[in-house]
C-alpha positions as CSV (number, residue, x, y, z in Angstrom):
1,M,101.8,75.6,100.7
2,A,102.5,77.4,97.4
3,I,106.1,78.0,98.3
4,R,109.0,75.6,97.7
5,T,111.0,76.3,100.8
6,F,110.5,78.0,104.1
7,T,113.4,80.3,103.3
8,Q,111.8,81.4,100.1
9,F,108.6,82.0,102.0
10,S,110.3,84.1,104.6
11,C,112.4,86.1,102.1
12,A,109.7,86.6,99.5
13,A,107.2,87.8,102.2
14,L,109.9,90.0,103.7
15,L,110.8,91.5,100.4
16,G,107.1,91.8,99.6
17,A,106.7,93.9,102.7
18,C,109.6,96.1,101.8
19,L,109.8,96.3,98.0
20,V,106.9,98.6,97.4
21,A,109.6,101.2,96.6
22,L,109.3,102.5,100.1
23,P,110.4,100.5,103.2
24,G,106.9,99.5,104.4
25,C,106.2,97.4,107.4
26,R,103.1,96.9,109.4
27,P,102.8,96.7,113.2
28,P,100.0,94.7,114.9
29,A,96.6,96.2,114.7
30,G,92.9,95.3,115.0
31,D,91.2,93.1,112.5
32,E,89.5,96.1,110.8
33,V,91.5,99.2,109.7
34,A,89.6,102.0,108.0
35,A,91.2,104.6,105.9
36,P,91.2,108.1,107.3
37,P,88.2,110.2,106.2
38,D,90.5,112.9,104.7
39,T,93.1,110.8,102.7
40,R,95.0,113.1,100.4
41,A,98.5,113.1,99.0
42,A,101.1,115.4,100.5
43,R,101.9,118.9,99.2
44,K,105.7,118.5,99.7
45,P,108.0,115.8,98.2
46,A,109.7,114.5,101.4
47,Q,106.4,114.7,103.2
48,A,104.8,112.4,100.6
49,V,107.5,109.7,101.2
50,R,107.0,109.9,105.0
51,Q,103.2,109.9,104.7
52,L,103.1,106.8,102.5
53,T,105.5,105.0,104.8
54,A,103.3,106.0,107.8
55,H,100.3,104.4,106.2
56,L,102.2,101.1,105.6
57,R,103.4,101.1,109.2
58,A,99.9,101.5,110.5
59,N,98.4,98.8,108.3
60,E,96.4,101.4,106.4
61,L,96.8,99.7,103.0
62,E,93.7,101.3,101.7
63,A,94.9,104.8,102.6
64,F,98.2,104.0,101.0
65,A,96.5,103.1,97.7
66,M,94.5,106.3,97.9
67,E,97.5,108.6,98.4
68,A,100.0,106.8,96.2
69,V,98.1,107.9,93.0
70,P,95.9,110.9,92.0
71,P,92.1,110.4,92.6
72,E,91.3,109.9,88.9
73,M,93.9,107.2,88.6
74,H,92.7,105.6,91.8
75,E,89.1,105.4,90.4
76,R,90.4,103.7,87.3
77,L,92.4,101.2,89.5
78,V,89.2,100.4,91.4
79,V,87.4,99.5,88.1
80,A,90.4,97.5,86.9
81,W,90.4,95.6,90.2
82,S,86.7,94.8,89.9
83,E,87.3,93.5,86.4
84,G,90.1,91.2,87.5
85,R,92.7,93.1,85.5
86,T,94.9,94.1,88.5
87,R,95.5,93.7,92.2
88,W,97.5,97.0,92.5
89,P,99.1,97.9,94.9
90,L,99.5,94.2,95.7
91,D,101.0,93.7,92.3
92,E,104.1,95.6,93.5
93,L,104.9,92.6,95.7
94,P,107.2,89.8,94.3
95,F,104.5,87.2,95.3
96,G,101.5,89.4,94.8
97,R,99.9,87.4,92.0
98,R,100.3,84.2,94.1
99,L,98.8,85.8,97.2
100,P,95.3,84.2,96.8
101,A,96.9,80.7,96.5
102,I,99.1,81.4,99.6
103,L,96.1,82.6,101.6
104,A,94.1,79.5,100.4
105,A,96.8,77.1,101.5
106,L,97.2,78.8,104.9
107,S,93.4,79.0,105.6
108,A,92.6,75.5,104.4
109,P,91.1,73.2,107.2
110,G,94.0,71.4,108.9
111,S,96.6,73.5,107.2
112,E,98.6,73.9,110.5
113,K,99.2,70.1,110.7
114,Q,100.0,69.7,107.0
115,L,102.4,72.6,106.8
116,Q,104.1,71.5,110.0
117,Q,104.6,68.1,108.6
118,T,106.1,69.5,105.4
119,F,108.4,71.7,107.4
120,D,109.5,68.7,109.6
121,R,110.3,66.6,106.5
122,Q,112.2,69.2,104.6
123,F,113.6,71.9,106.8
124,A,113.6,71.1,110.5
125,G,117.2,71.3,111.7
126,A,118.5,72.0,108.2
127,G,120.2,75.2,109.2
128,R,123.2,74.8,106.9
129,E,121.0,74.1,103.8
130,L,118.7,77.0,104.6
131,R,121.6,79.4,105.0
132,S,122.9,78.3,101.6
133,A,119.5,78.8,100.1
134,A,119.2,82.3,101.5
135,Q,122.6,83.2,100.1
136,T,121.7,81.8,96.7
137,L,118.4,83.7,96.6
138,G,120.3,86.9,97.4
139,V,122.7,86.3,94.6
140,F,120.0,85.5,92.0
141,G,117.7,88.2,93.3
142,T,120.3,90.9,93.0
143,R,121.3,89.7,89.5
144,Y,117.7,89.7,88.4
145,V,116.9,93.1,89.6
146,A,120.1,94.5,88.1
147,E,119.7,92.9,84.7
148,E,116.0,91.9,84.2
149,G,112.5,93.1,84.9
150,D,110.7,96.4,84.3
151,Y,112.6,98.4,87.0
152,S,113.6,102.0,87.0
153,E,117.2,103.0,87.9
154,D,115.8,104.2,91.3
155,E,114.2,100.8,91.9
156,R,117.3,98.8,90.9
157,L,119.5,100.8,93.4
158,H,117.0,100.4,96.2
159,Y,116.0,96.8,95.6
160,T,119.6,95.5,95.3
161,Q,120.4,96.9,98.7
162,L,117.2,95.4,100.3
163,I,117.8,92.0,98.8
164,A,121.4,91.9,100.0
165,A,120.3,92.8,103.5
166,A,117.4,90.3,103.4
167,S,119.8,87.6,102.2
168,Q,122.2,88.3,105.0
169,W,119.4,88.2,107.5
170,G,118.2,84.9,106.1
171,M,121.7,83.4,106.5
172,E,121.7,84.3,110.2
173,A,118.0,83.8,111.2
174,P,117.0,80.5,112.9
175,L,114.8,79.4,109.9
176,G,115.2,75.7,110.7
177,D,113.8,76.0,114.2
178,R,110.8,73.7,114.5
179,N,109.1,75.5,117.4
180,R,109.3,78.9,115.8
181,A,107.9,77.4,112.6
182,G,105.0,75.8,114.5
183,H,104.1,79.1,116.2
184,S,104.5,81.0,112.9
185,I,102.4,78.7,110.8
186,A,99.6,78.7,113.4
187,Q,99.6,82.5,113.6
188,L,99.6,83.0,109.8
189,A,96.9,80.4,109.3
190,A,94.6,82.1,111.8
191,A,95.3,85.5,110.2
192,A,94.7,84.1,106.7
193,R,91.3,82.7,107.7
194,R,90.3,86.1,109.1
195,T,90.8,87.8,105.8
196,G,88.1,85.7,104.1
197,L,90.2,86.0,100.9
198,A,91.2,82.6,99.5
199,S,90.8,83.0,95.7
200,A,91.0,85.4,92.9
201,A,87.2,85.6,92.9
202,D,87.2,86.6,96.6
203,F,89.5,89.5,95.9
204,R,87.4,90.6,92.9
205,E,84.1,90.3,94.8
206,A,85.4,92.1,97.9
207,G,86.7,95.0,95.8
208,M,89.9,97.0,96.2
209,A,89.1,98.9,99.3
210,A,87.7,96.0,101.4
211,S,90.4,93.6,100.2
212,L,93.1,96.0,101.3
213,R,91.4,96.6,104.7
214,K,91.2,92.8,105.2
215,L,94.8,92.3,104.3
216,G,96.1,94.8,106.8
217,P,95.9,92.5,109.8
218,F,97.5,89.6,107.8
219,A,100.4,91.8,107.0
220,A,100.7,92.7,110.7
221,A,100.7,89.1,111.7
222,F,103.5,88.4,109.2
223,K,105.5,91.2,110.8
224,V,105.2,89.6,114.2
225,V,106.4,86.3,112.6
226,L,109.5,88.1,111.2
227,L,110.2,89.6,114.7
228,R,110.2,86.0,116.0
229,Y,113.1,85.4,113.6
230,G,115.0,88.4,114.7
231,L,113.9,91.0,112.2
232,D,112.3,94.1,113.9
233,L,110.9,96.2,111.0
234,N,109.4,98.7,113.4
235,A,112.8,99.5,114.9
236,D,114.3,99.7,111.4
237,L,111.6,102.1,110.1
238,A,112.1,104.4,113.1
239,T,115.5,105.3,111.6
240,L,114.0,106.5,108.3
241,D,115.2,109.9,107.2
242,A,113.6,111.4,104.0
243,S,115.1,114.7,102.7
244,L,114.5,116.8,99.6
245,Q,117.6,116.6,97.3
246,Q,116.4,118.5,94.3
247,Q,113.2,120.1,93.0
248,T,112.7,121.5,89.5
249,G,109.2,122.6,88.8
250,D,106.9,119.6,89.1
251,Q,109.8,117.1,89.4
252,A,111.7,116.3,92.6
253,R,114.2,113.8,94.1
254,V,114.0,112.7,97.7
255,R,116.8,110.8,99.5
256,M,115.8,108.0,101.9
257,R,118.2,106.7,104.5
258,Y,117.4,104.0,107.0
259,R,118.6,100.8,108.7
260,F,117.2,97.5,107.4
261,A,118.1,94.0,108.8
262,G,121.4,95.4,110.1
263,A,122.4,97.2,106.9
264,D,122.4,100.9,106.0
265,I,120.1,101.6,103.1
266,D,120.7,104.8,101.1
267,T,118.6,105.5,98.0
268,V,116.8,108.2,96.1
269,V,113.2,108.2,94.7
270,S,111.7,110.5,92.0
271,L,108.4,112.3,92.6
272,R,106.1,114.2,90.3
273,R,103.6,116.9,91.3
274,I,100.1,116.6,89.9
275,D,97.4,119.1,91.0
276,E,99.6,120.5,93.8
277,R,100.1,117.0,95.3
278,W,103.3,114.9,95.1
279,Y,103.4,111.2,94.0
280,V,106.3,108.7,93.7
281,E,107.1,108.4,90.0
282,D,107.5,104.6,90.1
283,F,104.1,104.1,91.7
284,L,102.5,106.2,89.0
285,R,104.3,104.2,86.3
286,H,103.2,100.8,87.7
287,A,99.7,101.9,88.3
288,E,99.3,103.1,84.7
289,A,100.6,99.7,83.5
290,A,98.1,97.9,85.8
291,I,95.2,99.9,84.4
292,A,96.3,99.1,80.8
293,R,96.3,95.4,81.3
294,P,93.7,93.5,79.2
295,L,90.8,91.7,80.7
296,P,91.7,88.1,81.8
297,P,90.4,85.4,79.5
298,A,87.0,84.0,80.3
299,P,87.1,80.5,81.8
300,V,86.4,77.8,79.3
301,P,83.3,75.7,80.3
302,D,83.9,72.1,81.0
303,P,81.9,69.9,78.6
304,A,81.3,67.4,81.4
305,D,79.6,70.1,83.4
306,A,77.4,71.1,80.4
307,A,76.1,67.6,79.7
308,P,73.9,67.2,82.8
309,A,72.4,70.6,82.2
310,Q,71.6,69.8,78.6
311,A,70.0,66.6,79.7
312,Q,67.8,68.4,82.2
313,A,66.8,71.0,79.6
314,A,65.9,68.5,76.9
315,P,62.1,68.4,76.4
316,A,60.3,65.2,77.5
317,T,59.1,62.9,74.7
318,T,55.9,61.0,74.7
319,P,56.6,57.2,74.4
320,R,55.0,55.5,71.4
321,R,52.1,53.3,72.1
């Protein structure tokens, strides 16, 4: 598995589900989730926050991507995705760029047995070590968000609260329980196989819309796994309160308050109005950066692969008599 410890896997995926600048979680749903036919951003700032969160709760990742940015920007993101330049909005996740490798490891034949053996060797019954690892990750994660990275002040305030809460949850959750690990690995492996996404090429060929639809059920499966470890994201999201704090022309500030992993989260997000619709400012900034990324370098052909082809293409010679 492309993760060093089970704690890191749990915390990274947990934060990935929540660090999209809104507290997003996904409840169980069917294997195919289609975007609503009329997917348009909200006309009021607080409504935009609630609407995006509702899409994440319902596994409507495609709809989330369509409403998080204006239509023209969304079209450019679709092109950038097809060219392999971005995986936005997955790029918002801490492990987003490693997601193909994670899915590949989970969906590989016999992954359940291999991952269970890895867990048994390194983590089964290691409650004290895992609690220490969760605490350390919280300290370093908070420090990184506070001092490093391309984060806005809004994001730094929000993310540090989430990391602290997630770290506390990790110190209390039964991460070393072997039976829970076995059920979780089996569930995630099955969900990963159903996506049909196990490489960067799979994501590129499926395209942005289809990839996000396929990932919805996988995110839902991970939420069920978190519930097995005592984290009920649905219950936490039910406490979300979004209220307009300030609006000046096409700029607005919305306060978000909710419970997360037993902690009270209180943060503010900035929004901008474009063509009478409201969008979270940080989403717009990250999306523009994603579109501006250069094309990935073309793979260098292996000379060993070219040699047989050259031999086959060489013209036949007539032997001398």
